C-alpha positions in Angstrom: 57.2 92.8 -45.0 58.0 89.2 -45.5 61.2 90.3 -47.8 62.0 92.6 -44.6 61.1 90.3 -42.3 63.7 87.5 -43.9 66.4 89.9 -44.0 66.1 90.5 -40.4 66.1 86.6 -39.9 69.2 86.6 -42.1 71.0 89.3 -40.2 70.2 87.3 -36.9 71.9 84.3 -38.7 75.0 85.9 -39.2 74.9 87.6 -35.8 74.5 84.5 -34.3 77.5 82.9 -36.3 79.9 85.9 -34.9 78.8 85.2 -31.4 79.5 81.6 -32.1 82.9 81.6 -33.8 84.5 84.9 -32.2 82.5 85.6 -28.8 81.0 88.6 -30.3 77.8 89.6 -28.7 77.8 93.1 -30.2 76.4 92.1 -33.8 73.5 90.6 -32.0 72.8 93.6 -29.6 73.0 96.1 -33.0 69.9 93.9 -34.8 67.5 94.2 -31.4 65.5 96.9 -30.6 66.5 99.0 -27.5 63.8 97.6 -25.4 64.1 94.2 -26.6 62.8 91.0 -24.7 64.9 87.7 -25.0 64.7 84.2 -23.5 64.8 80.9 -23.9 62.9 77.7 -22.1 65.7 76.5 -20.2 66.3 79.8 -18.4 63.5 81.1 -16.1 64.2 84.6 -16.4 63.4 87.0 -19.4 65.7 89.3 -20.1 65.0 92.8 -21.5 66.8 95.9 -23.1 70.4 95.7 -24.5 72.1 95.0 -21.3 69.6 91.9 -20.9 70.2 90.6 -24.2 74.0 90.8 -23.4 73.8 88.7 -20.4 71.7 86.3 -22.1 73.8 85.5 -25.1 77.0 85.7 -23.2 75.6 83.2 -20.7 74.5 81.2 -23.6 77.9 81.3 -25.5 79.8 80.5 -22.1 77.9 77.1 -21.9 79.6 76.0 -24.9 83.6 75.4 -25.4 82.9 75.2 -29.1 79.4 75.4 -30.7 78.1 75.8 -34.7 74.6 76.1 -35.5 72.9 74.9 -38.6 69.8 76.6 -40.1 68.0 73.6 -41.7 64.5 76.4 -42.3 64.3 80.0 -42.0 60.5 81.0 -42.5 59.4 84.7 -42.6 55.7 86.4 -42.9 54.3 89.6 -43.7 53.2 90.2 -40.0 56.8 90.9 -38.6 57.5 87.8 -37.5 60.2 84.7 -38.1 60.7 81.4 -37.4 64.1 79.5 -37.4 64.7 75.6 -37.4 68.1 74.7 -36.5 70.6 72.3 -34.9 73.5 73.3 -32.8 76.4 70.9 -32.3 79.8 71.5 -30.2 81.3 71.0 -27.2 80.6 71.9 -23.4 82.4 70.8 -20.6 84.2 68.3 -22.5 81.3 66.4 -23.9 79.9 66.4 -27.4 76.8 68.1 -27.4 74.0 68.0 -30.1 70.4 69.3 -29.7 68.1 71.0 -32.3 65.1 73.6 -31.7 63.0 76.2 -33.1 63.7 80.1 -32.3 60.9 82.5 -32.7 61.6 86.3 -33.7 59.0 89.0 -33.7 60.4 92.1 -35.7 59.8 95.7 -35.2 61.1 98.0 -38.1 64.1 96.2 -39.2 65.2 95.1 -36.0 64.2 92.3 -33.4 61.9 93.3 -30.9 61.4 89.6 -29.1 63.5 86.3 -29.2 62.5 83.1 -27.8 63.9 79.5 -28.4 62.1 76.4 -27.9 64.0 73.3 -27.5 64.1 69.7 -24.7 66.3 71.5 -22.0 66.7 68.1 -20.4 68.0 66.7 -23.8 71.0 69.7 -23.6 71.6 69.2 -19.9 72.0 65.6 -20.2 74.8 65.9 -22.3 76.5 69.1 -20.5 76.5 67.5 -17.2 79.2 64.8 -16.3 
């Protein structure tokens, strides 16, 4: 299961790159379950299902003019979980942005069932708002 969890985490990273580079959310949709649950600490709402996933990731991507994430560590276990430690840099509202955090994936079969990202939302907000 560790190998499968790591493969799913790697596919998640690839799909996120497509979102960042091409604004293509469909690669992320493909690797999540139909009844997925996604969210982060900056948004009080939890997004469910593939339409919720599209809304979450499209809104996230639209926050930035340009962006690129670098993954420092990707950990996977045999219980269907993965953790990704990352730094994202880019431009938002004409300002340079850099923030870091950790994302947790809960994996069911070969797809992501639940996604959560943890970071300091104040740090990000301070960089985006003029």
